[in-house]
C-alpha positions as CSV (number, residue, x, y, z in Angstrom):
1,X,41.6,-9.7,25.7
2,X,40.0,-9.7,22.3
3,X,37.6,-12.4,21.3
4,X,36.8,-12.7,17.6
5,X,33.3,-13.9,17.0
6,X,32.4,-16.0,14.0
7,X,29.5,-14.5,12.1
8,X,29.9,-16.3,8.8
9,X,26.6,-16.7,7.0
10,X,26.8,-19.6,4.5
11,X,25.7,-18.8,1.1
12,X,24.4,-21.3,-1.4
13,X,27.4,-22.4,-3.4
14,X,27.6,-24.6,-6.4
15,X,31.2,-25.8,-5.7
16,X,32.1,-29.4,-6.3
17,X,35.4,-30.9,-6.9
18,X,36.1,-33.7,-9.3
19,X,36.3,-36.0,-6.4
20,X,32.9,-34.9,-5.1
21,X,31.3,-35.5,-8.4
22,X,32.8,-39.0,-8.6
23,X,31.5,-39.8,-5.1
24,X,28.0,-38.7,-6.1
25,X,28.0,-40.9,-9.2
26,X,29.5,-43.9,-7.4
27,X,27.2,-43.8,-4.4
28,X,24.1,-42.8,-6.4
29,X,23.8,-39.5,-4.6
30,X,21.7,-36.6,-6.0
31,X,24.1,-34.0,-7.3
32,X,21.6,-31.2,-6.9
33,X,20.9,-32.1,-3.3
34,X,24.3,-30.7,-2.3
35,X,23.9,-27.6,-4.4
36,X,20.6,-26.7,-2.8
37,X,22.0,-27.3,0.8
38,X,23.4,-24.3,2.6
39,X,26.0,-26.5,4.3
40,X,28.9,-28.1,2.5
41,X,29.0,-32.0,2.2
42,X,30.4,-33.8,5.1
43,X,33.4,-35.2,3.3
44,X,34.7,-31.7,2.8
45,X,34.2,-30.6,6.3
46,X,35.9,-33.4,8.2
47,X,39.7,-33.5,8.7
48,X,39.7,-37.2,9.2
49,X,39.0,-39.6,6.3
50,X,35.4,-40.2,5.4
51,X,34.2,-43.7,5.0
52,X,34.3,-43.3,1.2
53,X,37.9,-41.9,1.3
54,X,39.1,-44.9,3.3
55,X,38.5,-47.1,0.3
56,X,40.4,-44.7,-2.1
57,X,44.1,-45.1,-2.7
58,X,46.3,-42.0,-2.1
59,X,47.2,-40.9,-5.6
60,X,49.6,-38.0,-5.5
61,X,48.9,-37.1,-9.1
62,X,51.0,-33.9,-9.2
63,X,53.9,-35.1,-7.0
64,X,57.2,-35.4,-8.8
65,X,60.3,-36.5,-6.8
66,X,63.3,-34.3,-7.4
67,X,66.9,-34.3,-6.2
68,X,67.2,-32.2,-3.0
69,X,68.4,-28.6,-2.9
70,X,72.1,-28.2,-3.5
71,X,72.6,-25.1,-1.3
72,X,72.5,-24.7,2.4
73,X,68.9,-25.3,3.5
74,X,67.0,-23.6,6.3
75,X,63.4,-24.2,7.2
76,X,62.2,-21.1,9.1
77,X,60.2,-21.3,12.3
78,X,56.7,-20.1,12.6
79,X,57.8,-17.2,14.9
80,X,60.1,-15.7,12.3
81,X,59.0,-12.7,10.2
82,X,56.0,-13.5,7.9
83,X,55.0,-11.6,4.8
84,X,51.6,-13.3,4.4
85,X,49.3,-16.0,5.6
86,X,47.5,-18.5,3.3
87,X,43.8,-19.5,3.8
88,X,41.2,-21.3,1.7
89,X,37.7,-20.0,0.7
90,X,35.0,-21.1,1.5
91,X,36.4,-20.3,4.9
92,X,37.1,-22.7,7.7
93,X,37.9,-19.7,10.0
94,X,35.9,-16.7,11.3
95,X,35.9,-13.9,8.8
96,X,36.8,-11.7,11.8
97,X,40.1,-13.6,12.0
98,X,40.7,-12.7,8.3
99,X,40.3,-9.1,9.3
100,X,42.7,-9.4,12.2
101,X,45.4,-11.1,10.1
102,X,45.0,-8.5,7.3
103,X,45.9,-5.8,9.8
104,X,49.6,-6.9,9.7
105,X,50.3,-8.8,6.5
106,X,49.0,-10.1,3.3
107,X,46.2,-12.7,3.4
108,X,46.4,-14.9,0.3
109,X,43.1,-16.6,-0.3
110,X,42.9,-19.8,-2.4
111,X,39.5,-19.7,-4.1
112,X,38.0,-20.6,-7.5
113,X,37.5,-17.8,-9.9
114,X,33.7,-18.5,-9.7
115,X,33.7,-18.0,-5.9
116,X,36.1,-15.1,-5.7
117,X,33.3,-12.5,-5.8
118,X,31.6,-14.2,-2.8
119,X,34.9,-13.9,-0.9
120,X,35.3,-10.3,-1.8
121,X,31.8,-9.5,-0.7
122,X,32.2,-11.3,2.6
123,X,35.6,-9.7,3.4
124,X,34.4,-6.2,2.6
125,X,31.3,-6.6,4.7
126,X,33.5,-7.7,7.6
127,X,35.8,-4.7,7.2
128,X,38.8,-6.6,6.0
129,X,41.6,-4.4,4.7
130,X,41.4,-5.4,1.0
131,X,44.7,-3.8,0.2
132,X,46.2,-6.7,2.1
133,X,44.2,-9.4,0.4
134,X,45.4,-11.4,-2.6
135,X,43.7,-14.3,-4.4
136,X,45.1,-17.4,-5.9
137,X,42.5,-19.1,-8.2
138,X,42.7,-22.9,-7.7
139,X,40.4,-25.8,-6.8
140,X,40.7,-27.4,-3.4
141,X,39.0,-30.3,-1.7
142,X,39.2,-28.9,1.9
143,X,40.4,-25.9,3.9
144,X,43.3,-27.6,5.8
145,X,46.0,-25.6,4.1
146,X,48.4,-26.3,7.0
147,X,48.4,-29.9,5.9
148,X,48.6,-29.8,2.1
149,X,50.0,-26.3,1.6
150,X,53.6,-25.6,0.5
151,X,56.6,-25.8,2.9
152,X,58.8,-22.7,2.4
153,X,62.5,-22.9,2.8
154,X,65.6,-20.9,2.0
155,X,68.1,-22.5,-0.3
156,X,71.2,-20.4,0.4
157,X,69.6,-17.0,0.4
158,X,66.9,-17.7,-2.1
159,X,63.3,-18.9,-1.3
160,X,62.0,-22.2,-2.5
161,X,59.2,-24.7,-1.8
162,X,59.3,-28.3,-0.7
163,X,56.5,-30.6,-1.7
164,X,55.8,-34.0,-0.1
165,X,53.3,-36.7,-0.6
166,X,50.0,-35.7,1.0
167,X,48.5,-38.5,3.0
168,X,44.9,-37.9,1.9
169,X,43.1,-38.9,-1.4
170,X,42.4,-35.3,-2.2
171,X,44.0,-34.5,-5.5
172,X,43.2,-30.8,-5.7
173,X,44.6,-30.2,-2.3
174,X,47.7,-32.2,-3.3
175,X,48.2,-29.9,-6.3
176,X,48.4,-26.7,-4.3
177,X,52.2,-26.5,-3.6
178,X,52.7,-26.4,-7.4
179,X,50.2,-23.5,-7.8
180,X,52.1,-21.5,-5.2
181,X,55.5,-22.2,-6.8
182,X,54.1,-20.6,-9.9
183,X,52.5,-17.8,-7.9
184,X,55.8,-16.8,-6.4
185,X,57.9,-17.9,-9.3
186,X,60.3,-19.9,-7.1
187,X,61.7,-23.5,-7.4
188,X,59.9,-26.5,-5.9
189,X,61.6,-29.7,-4.7
190,X,59.7,-33.0,-4.4
191,X,60.6,-34.9,-1.2
192,X,59.3,-38.5,-1.3
193,X,58.0,-38.6,2.3
194,X,54.3,-39.0,3.2
195,X,53.7,-36.1,5.5
196,X,51.4,-33.2,6.5
197,X,52.0,-29.7,7.8
198,X,50.0,-30.3,11.0
199,X,52.5,-32.9,12.0
200,X,55.6,-30.8,11.5
201,X,57.0,-28.1,13.7
202,X,60.5,-26.6,13.2
203,X,62.6,-24.2,15.2
204,X,64.3,-22.4,12.2
205,X,67.7,-23.7,13.3
206,X,67.5,-27.3,12.1
207,X,65.4,-28.9,14.9
208,X,62.1,-30.5,14.0
209,X,59.3,-32.4,15.8
210,X,56.7,-34.9,14.5
211,X,54.5,-37.7,15.7
212,X,55.7,-41.1,14.5
213,X,52.8,-41.4,12.0
214,X,55.3,-39.9,9.5
215,X,57.3,-43.1,9.8
216,X,54.5,-45.6,9.5
217,X,52.6,-43.8,6.7
218,X,55.8,-43.2,4.6
219,X,56.5,-46.9,4.7
220,X,53.0,-48.1,4.2
221,X,52.1,-45.7,1.4
222,X,55.4,-45.1,-0.3
223,X,57.8,-47.8,0.8
224,X,60.1,-45.2,2.4
225,X,62.0,-46.6,5.4
226,X,62.5,-44.9,8.7
227,X,66.2,-44.2,7.9
228,X,65.2,-42.7,4.6
229,X,62.7,-40.4,6.3
230,X,65.5,-39.0,8.5
231,X,67.9,-38.7,5.5
232,X,65.3,-36.8,3.4
233,X,64.2,-34.5,6.1
234,X,67.8,-33.4,6.5
235,X,68.5,-33.2,2.8
236,X,65.3,-31.3,1.7
237,X,64.5,-29.3,4.8
238,X,67.7,-29.1,6.8
239,X,66.1,-30.8,9.7
240,X,68.7,-32.5,12.0
241,X,68.0,-33.5,14.7
242,X,64.5,-34.7,13.9
243,X,62.6,-35.5,17.1
244,X,60.0,-38.2,16.2
245,X,57.8,-38.9,19.2
246,X,54.8,-41.0,20.2
247,X,51.4,-39.4,19.8
248,X,50.3,-38.7,23.4
249,X,46.8,-37.7,22.2
250,X,46.2,-41.2,20.8
251,X,43.7,-39.9,18.3
252,X,43.1,-40.6,14.6
253,X,44.9,-37.5,13.4
254,X,48.3,-38.0,15.1
255,X,49.4,-34.4,14.4
256,X,51.9,-32.6,16.6
257,X,50.0,-29.3,16.5
258,X,47.2,-31.0,18.4
259,X,49.4,-31.3,21.6
260,X,52.6,-29.3,21.1
261,X,54.1,-26.1,19.7
262,X,57.4,-24.3,19.4
263,X,57.2,-20.8,20.9
264,X,60.9,-20.0,20.4
265,X,64.0,-22.1,19.6
266,X,64.3,-23.0,23.3
267,X,60.6,-22.9,24.3
268,X,58.0,-25.5,23.7
269,X,54.4,-25.7,24.8
270,X,52.9,-29.1,25.6
271,X,49.4,-30.1,26.6
272,X,48.8,-31.7,30.0
273,X,45.7,-33.7,30.9
274,X,44.6,-34.6,34.5
275,X,46.2,-37.5,36.2
276,X,42.8,-39.3,36.0
277,X,43.0,-39.3,32.2
278,X,44.1,-42.6,30.7
279,X,46.4,-40.8,28.3
280,X,48.2,-39.0,31.2
281,X,51.3,-41.2,31.2
282,X,51.8,-40.6,27.4
283,X,51.6,-36.8,27.8
284,X,54.1,-36.9,30.6
285,X,56.5,-39.2,28.7
286,X,56.7,-36.6,25.9
287,X,57.1,-33.7,28.4
288,X,59.9,-35.6,30.1
289,X,61.6,-36.2,26.8
290,X,61.7,-32.5,25.9
291,X,62.6,-31.4,29.5
292,X,65.7,-33.5,29.3
293,X,66.6,-32.9,25.6
294,X,68.8,-30.0,24.6
295,X,67.4,-27.3,22.3
296,X,69.5,-25.9,19.4
297,X,71.2,-23.5,21.9
298,X,72.7,-26.3,24.0
299,X,70.5,-26.5,27.1
300,X,67.3,-28.4,27.8
301,X,64.0,-27.0,26.4
302,X,62.0,-24.7,28.6
303,X,58.7,-26.6,28.7
304,X,55.4,-24.8,29.3
305,X,52.5,-27.0,30.2
306,X,49.0,-25.9,29.1
307,X,46.2,-27.7,30.9
308,X,43.4,-29.3,28.9
309,X,40.5,-31.1,30.6
310,X,40.4,-34.0,28.2
311,X,37.2,-35.7,27.1
312,X,34.6,-33.8,25.1
313,X,35.6,-30.4,26.4
314,X,37.1,-28.4,23.5
315,X,40.6,-27.1,24.4
316,X,42.8,-26.8,21.2
317,X,45.3,-24.3,22.7
318,X,48.5,-25.6,21.0
319,X,46.7,-25.3,17.6
320,X,47.5,-21.5,17.6
321,X,49.1,-19.3,14.9
322,X,52.1,-17.1,15.6
323,X,51.9,-14.3,13.1
324,X,54.7,-11.8,13.5
325,X,54.1,-10.0,16.8
326,X,50.7,-11.7,17.5
327,X,49.7,-15.1,18.8
328,X,46.2,-16.1,17.7
329,X,44.9,-18.8,20.1
330,X,41.7,-20.8,19.5
331,X,39.4,-20.7,22.4
332,X,37.8,-23.8,23.9
333,X,34.5,-24.4,25.6
334,X,35.7,-23.8,29.2
335,X,36.5,-20.2,30.1
336,X,38.7,-21.1,33.1
337,X,41.0,-23.2,30.9
338,X,40.8,-20.5,28.2
339,X,42.1,-17.8,30.5
340,X,44.9,-20.0,31.9
341,X,46.0,-20.8,28.3
342,X,46.1,-17.1,27.3
343,X,48.1,-16.2,30.4
344,X,50.5,-19.0,29.8
345,X,51.2,-17.7,26.3
346,X,51.8,-14.2,27.7
347,X,54.2,-15.6,30.2
348,X,56.1,-17.6,27.7
349,X,56.1,-14.9,24.9
350,X,56.6,-11.5,26.6
351,X,56.0,-8.6,24.3
352,X,53.6,-10.4,22.0
353,X,49.9,-9.6,21.6
354,X,48.0,-12.7,22.6
355,X,44.5,-12.9,21.2
356,X,41.8,-15.4,21.9
357,X,39.8,-16.5,18.9
358,X,36.3,-18.0,19.3
359,X,34.6,-20.1,16.6
360,X,31.4,-21.8,17.6
361,X,29.7,-22.7,14.3
362,X,28.4,-26.2,14.1
363,X,30.2,-27.3,11.0
364,X,33.3,-25.1,11.1
365,X,33.9,-24.7,14.9
366,X,37.2,-25.6,16.6
367,X,37.9,-29.2,17.6
368,X,40.6,-30.6,19.7
369,X,42.1,-32.2,16.6
370,X,41.3,-29.3,14.1
371,X,41.5,-25.7,14.9
372,X,43.1,-22.4,13.9
373,X,46.6,-23.6,13.1
374,X,45.2,-26.4,10.9
375,X,43.4,-23.9,8.6
376,X,46.1,-21.3,8.1
377,X,49.7,-21.3,7.1
378,X,52.2,-18.5,7.2
379,X,54.5,-17.5,4.3
380,X,58.0,-16.5,5.5
381,X,59.3,-13.0,4.6
382,X,61.5,-13.8,1.6
383,X,63.5,-10.7,2.4
384,X,63.8,-11.2,6.2
385,X,66.8,-10.2,8.3
386,X,68.0,-13.2,10.2
387,X,70.0,-13.1,13.4
388,X,71.7,-16.5,13.8
389,X,73.6,-16.5,17.1
390,X,74.1,-20.3,17.5
391,X,76.8,-20.4,20.2
392,X,74.6,-19.0,23.0
393,X,76.5,-18.4,26.3
394,X,74.6,-19.8,29.2
395,X,75.2,-21.3,32.7
396,X,78.3,-20.6,34.7
397,X,81.3,-19.5,32.7
398,X,85.0,-20.0,33.5
399,X,86.6,-16.7,34.3
400,X,87.9,-14.6,31.4
401,X,88.3,-10.9,31.0
402,X,85.7,-10.7,28.1
403,X,83.1,-13.0,26.6
404,X,82.9,-13.2,22.8
405,X,79.4,-13.2,21.3
406,X,79.5,-14.5,17.7
407,X,76.5,-14.3,15.3
408,X,75.7,-14.5,11.7
409,X,73.6,-11.8,10.2
410,X,71.8,-12.7,6.9
411,X,69.9,-10.0,5.0
412,X,67.9,-12.2,2.6
413,X,66.8,-9.1,0.7
414,X,70.4,-8.5,-0.4
415,X,70.4,-5.1,1.4
416,X,73.5,-3.9,3.1
417,X,73.8,-4.4,6.9
418,X,74.0,-1.2,8.9
419,X,77.4,-1.7,10.4
420,X,76.8,0.6,13.3
421,X,73.6,-1.3,14.2
422,X,75.1,-4.8,14.7
423,X,75.2,-4.8,18.5
424,X,75.3,-6.9,21.6
425,X,73.1,-5.4,24.3
426,X,74.1,-6.6,27.8
427,X,73.2,-5.9,31.4
428,X,75.5,-6.7,34.3
429,X,73.9,-7.7,37.6
430,X,70.6,-6.0,36.7
431,X,72.2,-2.7,35.7
432,X,71.4,-0.5,32.7
433,X,71.9,-2.2,29.3
434,X,75.1,-1.3,27.5
435,X,76.1,-2.0,23.9
436,X,79.1,-3.6,22.3
437,X,79.6,-3.1,18.6
438,X,80.1,-6.3,16.5
439,X,82.7,-6.5,13.8
440,X,83.4,-9.0,11.0
441,X,85.3,-12.2,11.8
442,X,86.3,-12.9,8.3
443,X,83.9,-15.8,7.9
444,X,80.9,-15.3,5.6
445,X,78.1,-13.2,7.3
446,X,79.8,-13.6,10.7
447,X,80.4,-10.9,13.3
448,X,81.7,-10.8,16.9
449,X,81.3,-8.5,19.8
450,X,82.6,-8.6,23.4
451,X,81.0,-8.3,26.8
452,X,83.3,-6.8,29.4
453,X,83.2,-5.1,32.8
454,X,81.7,-7.9,34.8
455,X,83.1,-9.3,38.1
456,X,83.3,-12.8,39.6
457,X,79.8,-14.2,40.3
458,X,78.2,-11.5,38.1
459,X,75.0,-12.3,36.3
460,X,74.9,-11.1,32.7
461,X,71.8,-10.8,30.5
462,X,72.3,-10.2,26.8
463,X,70.7,-10.2,23.3
464,X,72.0,-9.7,19.8
465,X,70.5,-7.0,17.5
466,X,70.8,-6.1,13.8
467,X,69.4,-3.7,11.2
468,X,69.8,-3.5,7.5
469,X,69.3,-0.9,4.8
470,X,65.9,-2.3,3.8
471,X,64.6,-1.0,7.2
472,X,64.3,-4.4,8.7
473,X,65.4,-5.0,12.4
474,X,65.7,-8.2,14.3
475,X,67.1,-9.6,17.5
476,X,67.8,-12.8,19.2
477,X,66.1,-13.8,21.4
478,X,63.1,-12.0,19.8
479,X,61.9,-11.0,23.3
480,X,65.0,-8.8,23.8
481,X,65.3,-7.4,27.3
482,X,62.0,-9.0,28.3
483,X,63.5,-12.5,28.2
484,X,67.2,-12.4,27.2
485,X,70.0,-14.9,27.1
486,X,71.6,-15.2,30.6
487,X,74.9,-16.5,32.0
488,X,76.9,-16.1,35.2
489,X,80.7,-15.8,35.8
490,X,82.4,-18.1,38.3
491,X,83.9,-16.7,41.5
492,X,87.1,-14.9,40.8
493,X,89.6,-12.9,42.8
494,X,90.4,-10.1,40.4
495,X,93.6,-8.1,40.2
496,X,92.7,-4.5,41.1
497,X,94.1,-1.0,40.8
498,X,96.4,0.0,43.6
499,X,96.5,3.3,45.5
500,X,99.1,5.3,47.5
501,X,96.6,5.9,50.3
502,X,94.3,3.5,52.2
503,X,92.4,6.4,53.7
504,X,92.2,10.1,52.8
505,X,92.4,12.4,55.8
506,X,91.9,16.2,55.3
507,X,92.9,17.9,58.6
508,X,95.0,21.0,57.7
509,X,92.5,23.9,58.2
510,X,88.9,24.5,59.0
511,X,88.5,26.3,55.7
512,X,89.1,23.2,53.6
513,X,91.8,20.7,52.7
514,X,93.2,18.6,49.9
515,X,95.1,15.4,49.4
516,X,96.6,13.7,46.3
517,X,95.5,10.1,45.5
518,X,97.7,8.2,43.1
519,X,96.0,5.4,41.1
520,X,98.3,2.8,39.6
521,X,97.5,-0.1,37.2
522,X,99.6,-3.0,38.5
523,X,97.4,-5.6,36.8
524,X,98.5,-7.7,33.8
525,X,96.3,-5.8,31.3
526,X,94.9,-2.4,30.5
527,X,92.1,-1.2,32.7
528,X,89.3,1.1,31.8
529,X,88.6,3.7,34.5
530,X,84.9,4.5,34.2
531,X,83.9,6.6,37.2
532,X,85.3,8.6,40.2
533,X,82.6,9.7,42.6
534,X,81.8,10.2,46.3
535,X,79.0,8.3,48.1
536,X,77.4,8.6,51.5
537,X,75.4,11.3,53.3
538,X,78.3,13.7,53.2
539,X,79.2,13.1,49.6
540,X,78.6,16.8,48.6
541,X,81.2,18.0,51.0
542,X,84.0,16.6,48.8
543,X,85.3,17.1,45.3
544,X,87.8,15.3,43.0
545,X,89.9,17.2,40.5
546,X,91.9,15.5,37.7
547,X,93.2,16.4,34.2
548,X,91.9,13.4,32.2
549,X,88.5,12.5,30.8
550,X,86.4,9.4,31.7
551,X,86.3,6.7,30.6
552,X,90.1,6.5,30.5
553,X,92.2,3.5,29.7
554,X,95.1,3.1,32.1
555,X,97.9,1.2,30.5
556,X,99.8,-1.5,32.4
557,X,102.1,0.3,34.9
558,X,100.6,3.7,34.3
559,X,99.8,6.0,37.3
560,X,97.2,8.8,37.5
561,X,96.8,11.6,40.2
562,X,93.5,12.7,41.6
563,X,93.3,15.8,44.0
564,X,90.6,15.2,46.7
565,X,89.3,18.4,48.3
566,X,87.0,19.4,51.1
567,X,84.7,22.2,49.9
568,X,82.6,23.2,52.8
569,X,82.8,27.0,53.3
570,X,82.4,27.5,57.1
571,X,84.2,26.7,60.3
572,X,83.4,23.7,62.3
573,X,84.9,21.4,64.8
574,X,83.1,18.3,63.6
575,X,84.2,15.2,61.6
576,X,82.7,14.8,58.1
577,X,83.1,11.4,56.4
578,X,82.4,10.0,53.0
579,X,83.6,7.4,50.6
580,X,85.6,7.9,47.3
581,X,84.4,5.2,44.8
582,X,86.6,4.1,41.9
583,X,84.6,2.1,39.3
584,X,86.7,0.4,36.6
585,X,86.7,-2.6,34.3
586,X,88.2,-4.6,37.1
587,X,85.5,-3.8,39.6
588,X,84.5,-1.3,42.3
589,X,87.0,0.0,44.9
590,X,86.3,2.2,47.9
591,X,88.6,4.6,49.8
592,X,87.3,6.2,53.1
593,X,87.5,10.0,53.1
594,X,87.4,12.1,56.3
595,X,87.7,15.8,57.2
596,X,88.3,17.0,60.7
597,X,87.7,20.7,61.5
598,X,90.4,22.6,63.4
599,X,88.9,25.6,65.3
600,X,90.2,27.5,68.3
601,X,87.3,29.1,70.1
602,X,87.6,32.5,71.7
603,X,87.4,32.4,75.5
604,X,84.6,34.8,75.3
605,X,82.6,32.5,73.1
606,X,80.0,30.1,74.4
607,X,81.4,27.2,76.4
608,X,78.3,25.2,75.9
609,X,75.4,25.2,73.4
610,X,72.6,22.7,73.4
611,X,70.2,21.9,70.5
612,X,67.3,19.5,71.0
613,X,65.6,17.4,69.8
614,X,68.3,16.2,67.5
615,X,67.4,14.6,65.2
616,X,64.3,16.7,64.7
617,X,61.2,16.9,62.6
618,X,59.6,20.4,62.8
619,X,61.2,22.5,65.5
620,X,64.5,22.7,67.4
621,X,65.4,24.6,70.6
622,X,68.8,26.3,70.9
623,X,69.8,27.2,74.4
624,X,73.0,28.5,76.0
625,X,74.6,27.8,79.3
626,X,73.8,31.2,80.8
627,X,75.1,33.5,78.0
628,X,73.0,35.6,75.7
629,X,72.7,34.3,72.1
630,X,73.3,36.9,69.4
631,X,73.1,35.1,66.0
632,X,72.4,31.7,64.5
633,X,73.6,30.9,61.0
634,X,72.3,27.7,59.3
635,X,74.3,26.0,56.5
636,X,73.4,23.0,54.3
637,X,75.8,20.3,53.2
638,X,77.1,22.4,50.3
639,X,78.3,25.0,52.7
640,X,75.6,27.5,51.6
641,X,74.0,29.6,54.3
642,X,70.2,29.1,54.1
643,X,69.1,31.1,57.1
644,X,70.5,33.8,59.6
645,X,68.6,34.5,62.7
646,X,69.4,37.4,65.1
647,X,68.8,36.5,68.8
648,X,68.9,38.5,72.0
649,X,68.0,35.7,74.4
650,X,69.4,32.6,76.1
651,X,67.0,30.3,74.2
652,X,65.2,30.3,70.9
653,X,62.9,27.9,69.0
654,X,63.6,27.5,65.3
655,X,61.1,26.2,62.8
656,X,62.8,23.7,60.4
657,X,59.6,22.0,59.0
658,X,60.3,23.4,55.5
659,X,63.8,22.1,55.4
660,X,64.6,19.1,53.2
661,X,65.5,15.9,54.9
662,X,69.3,15.8,55.6
663,X,72.1,17.2,57.6
664,X,72.5,20.9,58.5
665,X,75.2,22.9,60.5
666,X,74.1,25.5,63.0
667,X,76.8,28.1,63.7
668,X,75.8,29.7,67.0
669,X,78.0,32.6,67.7
670,X,81.0,30.7,66.2
671,X,80.2,27.3,67.7
672,X,79.0,24.7,65.1
673,X,76.6,21.9,65.9
674,X,75.5,19.3,63.3
675,X,71.6,18.9,63.2
676,X,69.8,16.0,61.5
677,X,66.4,16.8,59.9
678,X,64.1,13.8,59.6
679,X,61.2,13.6,57.1
């Protein structure tokens, strides 16, 4: 676990916004008193409204309402590929966190031109990769860029920004989406809804979640009705359904990121307080709602409950930032709860690097209502490769010979898709993953591949993968094999291949033997013959010969011949058994195989030989019934002689401690006895 320590040293700064100057004049405050203080004024450092701000009307001076986008709109989720993360300077986060984020993507720092040198010096001193740092010069009133920053969308395959009415009387903050529209040179749409980024989480596939403050503030501050809020969220952001819930936290901020977080389209993390907490019923009401509500893939959300102690103990675990393959989690003031939260993220997001981030500064430390997520905001990769497999197969499926997996692949970069890298990866009953190539369906950006080879009651795990010529790769689910989509097939009595023999008996000579097995496809469709093999402890004693290559497709009504041979090279009067296994697309079928030796012993040969102990570990004794022993030949299961011992006695002890575990055949003056060697 990595803990980032906050070592920010505040420098004297002479930064005051227009709003700060007005407050000083109105309230008769000494302007220079702030400039000489190492700490920033309280109104800048609190996420909630200061007493002065409560008396100020919300004036969205730069907001301009526009018609909604005309193309298909998609609002990407936080766990999708990000090209950058936005922050504000002076920092509200540890500079070590800046260093961590700059390892993987651009860090765009909003700062005045006057203070940019301070930022550069602080970043360099902390070892930040400056090649991944860019600056946007603009004034801000605060560092909560999650709340007032731009909302990035795709309109068709092009990036755009959606601006809304910010619910704070902080004009510089409210101007920021326009600055970023110019920075990226992309369109900006004005959505007349009073909203904040901290009260919005989206799954990238049209589902969104907010506390109900979006309804009350939109009506009280902008005269926008509840129905209009839903209509505009769909028109401007593509959000439908829009899950508007109560605020279980019951605090002033009423932001969803203080108690909940999407971890994947089908996973959501929700805070849980002790039963003794007065807010307990409200947290449970929200948890029950999501546990019984379908995600975008058609089944109820997988709900992960992160425990928080409540009260004054800091535990802002849902206020984390997912940035590509990392999860940056703000740490609270109780180590036991911290460890449990980190482990829960690791369980829910296998394959991600989960990092705990500490921040204990007096002014800028984490709060339950204001932490890491509130002070950062990701910028989607405008050129991402998107895998949109909407019709996820889950639960028990009605029997069918193959399952179609359909997905859209969108390369927002405009790069060509790698046609040989559009694949369904699937595993049947826990076996090795196989691949099925996906081919165009004829619909825009849509491809289909087929999962085959399962049986009735099989469990199938799968995920969809794509790559494009820009070098981007993506999969759904993003966890791949670590946490794939899963379904089962219903019980089914399959039509199988038929055989001319129910059992193969090889009895003709002691030297060997052969039999012809005829395989016939009497099913209603073509069958793929995948494997012909022997299983069991005597498997190496048999061999199958055929003149076709596997896998082989047996057409309806077609027959194939397989010659089954016994290949041991010595005489014996024992029975050797195995199983011939036929694996095909209609299942596994087994035919017993048996060879019986046919030996006529000379009357002068031994009438009785005893070997003991049998089975044995280290030594065996070979004794006759009164006759002299002359030679003992020992063979392995392949028929290879591994030892020959000359004897001139009625009894001999043989050391077999160096033999491998298995079955051996002792040929004692022509009489063969099977000996089992234990470990």
